[in-house]
C-alpha positions in Angstrom: 0.0 0.0 0.0 2.8 2.4 0.9 4.4 1.7 -2.5 1.2 2.6 -4.3 0.7 5.7 -2.3 4.2 6.9 -3.1 3.6 6.1 -6.7 0.3 8.0 -6.6 2.0 11.1 -5.1 4.7 10.9 -7.9 2.0 10.6 -10.6 0.0 13.6 -9.4 2.9 15.8 -8.6 4.4 15.4 -12.1 1.0 15.8 -13.9 0.1 18.9 -11.9 3.6 20.4 -12.5 3.1 19.7 -16.3 -0.3 21.2 -16.4 0.7 24.3 -14.5 2.9 25.3 -17.4 -0.4 26.5 -19.0 -1.8 28.7 -16.3 -4.2 30.4 -18.6 -6.1 27.1 -18.5 -7.0 27.8 -14.9 -8.8 31.0 -15.8 -10.6 29.2 -18.6 -11.6 26.4 -16.2 -12.8 28.9 -13.7 -14.9 30.7 -16.3 -16.3 27.3 -17.5 -17.2 26.4 -13.9 -18.9 29.7 -13.3 -20.8 29.4 -16.5 -22.0 25.9 -15.7 -23.1 26.8 -12.2 -24.8 30.0 -13.5 -26.6 27.9 -16.1 -27.7 25.4 -13.5 -29.0 28.1 -11.1 -30.7 29.9 -14.0 -32.5 26.7 -15.0 -33.7 26.1 -11.4 -34.9 29.7 -11.1 -37.1 29.3 -14.2 -39.0 26.5 -12.4 -39.4 28.3 -9.1 -40.2 31.7 -10.6 -43.1 30.1 -12.5 -44.4 28.7 -9.3 -43.5 25.1 -10.0 -42.2 22.8 -7.3 -39.7 20.0 -8.1 -41.5 17.2 -6.2 -41.7 19.2 -3.0 -38.1 20.3 -3.1 -37.5 23.9 -2.2 -35.1 26.1 -4.1 -32.3 25.8 -1.5 -32.8 22.0 -1.5 -32.6 21.8 -5.3 -29.4 23.9 -5.1 -27.9 21.3 -2.7 -28.5 18.7 -5.4 -26.8 20.9 -8.0 -23.9 21.3 -5.5 -23.4 17.6 -5.2 -23.6 17.3 -9.0 -20.9 19.9 -9.4 -18.6 18.0 -7.0 -19.0 14.8 -9.0 -18.3 16.9 -12.2 -15.1 18.0 -10.5 -14.2 14.4 -9.9 -14.9 13.5 -13.5 -12.7 16.4 -14.8 -9.9 15.6 -12.4 -9.5 11.9 -13.0 -12.0 10.3 -15.3 -11.7 12.5 -18.4 -7.9 12.8 -18.4 -7.3 9.1 -17.7 -10.1 6.7 -18.8 -10.8 8.6 -22.0 -7.2 7.9 -23.1 -7.6 4.1 -23.0 -8.6 4.3 -26.6 -5.3 5.9 -27.5 -3.4 3.3 -25.5 -5.1 0.5 -27.4 -5.0 2.2 -30.8 -1.3 3.3 -30.7 0.0 0.3 -28.8 1.1 2.1 -25.6 -1.0 -0.3 -23.6 1.8 -2.8 -24.1 4.1 -0.7 -22.1 1.6 -0.2 -19.3 1.0 -4.0 -19.0 4.7 -4.6 -18.8 5.1 -2.2 -15.8 5.4 -3.7 -12.3 2.2 -2.1 -11.2 -1.5 -2.9 -11.4 -2.6 -1.8 -14.9 -6.0 -0.6 -13.8 -4.4 1.6 -11.1 -2.0 3.1 -13.7 -4.7 3.8 -16.2 -7.2 5.2 -13.7 -4.9 7.5 -11.6 -1.9 8.3 -13.8 -3.0 12.0 -14.4 -4.6 14.5 -12.1 -6.0 17.6 -13.7 -5.8 20.7 -11.4 -8.4 22.4 -13.7 -11.2 20.6 -11.8 -10.5 22.7 -8.7 -12.9 25.5 -9.7 -15.7 22.9 -10.0 -14.8 21.5 -6.6 -14.9 25.0 -5.0 -18.1 25.9 -6.8 -19.8 22.7 -5.6 -18.7 23.3 -2.1 -20.0 26.9 -2.2 -23.4 25.8 -3.5 -23.7 23.2 -0.7 -22.7 25.7 2.0 -25.2 28.3 0.7 -28.0 25.7 0.7 -27.0 24.6 4.2 -27.1 28.2 5.4 -30.4 29.0 3.7 -32.0 25.9 5.3 -30.5 26.7 8.7 -28.8 23.3 8.8 -25.7 22.6 10.7 -22.5 22.4 8.6 -22.0 19.0 10.2 -24.8 17.8 7.8 -22.2 18.3 5.0 -19.9 15.8 6.7 -22.9 13.5 7.1 -23.3 13.5 3.3 -19.7 12.6 2.7 -20.2 8.8 2.8 -23.0 9.1 0.3 -20.8 11.3 -2.0 -18.0 8.8 -1.8 -20.4 6.0 -2.7 -21.5 8.2 -5.7 -17.9 8.6 -6.8 -17.4 4.8 -6.6 -20.5 4.2 -8.7 -19.5 6.8 -11.3 -16.0 5.3 -11.6 -17.4 1.8 -12.0 -19.8 2.8 -14.8 -17.2 4.9 -16.6 -14.5 2.2 -16.4 -16.9 -0.5 -17.7 -17.6 1.5 -20.8 -13.9 2.5 -21.3 -12.9 -1.1 -21.1 -15.0 -1.9 -24.2 -12.2 -0.2 -26.1 -10.4 -3.5 -26.2 -13.0 -4.7 -28.7 -14.4 -1.5 -30.2 -11.8 1.3 -30.6 -14.3 4.0 -31.2 -16.3 3.2 -28.1 -15.0 6.2 -26.3 -17.9 8.2 -27.7 -20.1 6.2 -25.4 -18.6 8.0 -22.4 -20.0 11.2 -23.7 -23.4 9.6 -24.0 -23.0 8.5 -20.4 -22.1 12.1 -19.4 -25.3 13.3 -21.2 -27.5 11.0 -19.2 -25.7 12.0 -15.9 -26.8 15.6 -16.6 -30.2 14.4 -15.2 -28.5 14.5 -11.8 -28.6 18.3 -11.8 -32.2 18.1 -10.5 -33.9 16.0 -7.8 -34.8 12.6 -9.2 -38.3 13.0 -7.8 -39.0 15.8 -10.2 -39.0 13.4 -13.2 -42.0 11.3 -14.4 -42.3 7.8 -12.9 -40.7 6.1 -15.9 -37.7 8.3 -15.8 -37.4 7.9 -12.0 -37.3 4.2 -12.4 -34.7 4.4 -15.2 -32.4 6.8 -13.3 -32.6 4.6 -10.2 -32.5 1.0 -11.4 -30.9 1.2 -14.9 -28.6 4.2 -14.7 -28.3 5.0 -11.0 -28.2 8.7 -11.2 -30.3 9.0 -8.1 -27.5 7.5 -6.0 -25.0 10.0 -7.4 -26.7 13.3 -6.4 -30.2 13.0 -4.8 -29.2 10.5 -2.1 -26.3 12.7 -0.8 -28.4 15.8 -1.0 -31.1 14.3 1.1 -28.6 14.2 4.0 -27.6 17.8 3.5 -31.1 19.1 3.5 -32.4 16.9 6.3 -34.6 14.5 4.3 -33.2 11.6 6.3 -36.3 9.3 6.0 -34.9 6.1 4.5 -31.4 7.6 4.1 -29.7 4.7 5.9 -31.2 2.2 3.5 -30.4 4.3 0.5 -26.8 4.7 1.7 -26.4 1.0 2.2 -27.7 0.4 -1.3 -25.4 3.1 -2.8 -22.3 1.6 -1.1 -23.4 -1.9 -2.1 -23.9 -0.8 -5.7 -20.6 1.1 -5.7 -18.6 -1.8 -4.4 -20.3 -4.2 -6.8 -19.4 -1.9 -9.8 -15.9 -1.5 -8.6 -15.3 -5.2 -8.2 -17.1 -5.9 -11.4 -14.9 -3.3 -13.3 -11.7 -5.1 -12.1 -13.0 -8.5 -13.2 -14.2 -7.1 -16.5 -10.9 -5.4 -17.1 -9.0 -8.6 -16.5 -11.4 -10.4 -18.8 -11.0 -7.8 -21.5 -7.2 -8.0 -21.4 -7.5 -11.7 -22.4 -8.7 -10.4 -25.8 -6.0 -7.7 -26.1 -3.6 -8.9 -28.9 -1.1 -6.0 -28.4 0.3 -3.7 -31.1 3.0 -6.1 -32.2 0.9 -9.2 -32.8 
């Protein structure tokens, strides 16, 4: 474990140092994060100004859901986009051969090799949205800490789904476009799942578990704790299942990888 932690520190320090050579990117990332948050808040305001209610969720409660969504977006930009979306390049250009020859777990290397610092604005914006919602609802800031286990479970679920799709690159080189389709579906997490029609609620809970990514953590933040323990257990169970499944699927996929030299 210590060896992998030292390796992770080396990976991230070198990738951040490399990215910081282009400091203008931080300003662009900040503007992108502000624009995304402003767009989300504007979309919510249209519902509430017209007198609509998102399945009984007040405006600050809906902002809490948006805050959790923004935090997960930061995780995607920090690790998933810069790492998993490059699997197709490793397969297409043969650099996966060199990764498999390294004395380190290949899934670890592929998933965590690069850390993008440009996700920091999203992380800060998501935290600010959650703190504002907590303050508006007169909730203790300890409720944010109470939502942390559910947020971590959401991160595990998101990683498992993304890695499953990225692993299909072994068979279908152009499959990386599917990750953008997944991201489009995950945009549904900007709003409480209860705001959608019954069919969509079922789909975003049992087929594509968007509900466990944003709505379940937000329930703890806003004080909707009825059934929260059961939902949290389900979220962690699903997250661990997807993580274990992604490892088994990756090992299975590598059996069909013929390498660039064969």
